[in-house]
C-alpha positions, 0 to 999 in steps of 0.5 A, spaced: 450 212 629 451 211 622 446 205 622 440 209 624 441 214 618 442 208 613 440 201 616 442 198 609 449 200 610 452 193 609 459 195 610 458 198 617 454 192 619 460 188 617 464 192 621 459 192 627 459 184 626 466 184 627 466 188 633 461 184 636 465 177 635 471 180 638 468 182 644 465 175 645 458 177 642 457 171 637 450 172 637 450 179 635 455 178 630 451 172 627 445 177 627 449 183 623 452 178 618 446 175 616 442 182 616 448 184 611 446 178 607 439 180 607 441 187 604 446 184 599 446 177 598 452 177 594 456 180 600 462 175 600 465 178 607 459 177 611 459 170 608 466 169 610 465 171 617 459 167 618 463 161 615 468 162 620 463 161 625 460 155 622 454 158 620 452 157 613 447 162 609 444 159 603 445 163 597 439 167 594 441 166 587 444 159 587 438 155 586 433 160 582 439 162 577 440 154 576 433 153 574 433 159 570 439 157 566 436 150 564 
């Protein structure tokens, strides 16, 4: 499996989440998409999939970036 060789491969993890979601494993899908955002906080695919399930995941750079800009 590709994720065994490269666990931080966000593209593969996003697709695995889609497979989990389509087969009824919502918890598995959420887990994969949340891991995507740990590995790449700016990945909009994972954010969109999580939002489609009603799961909000805070943007890692949002509050800190606003404080730094002030």
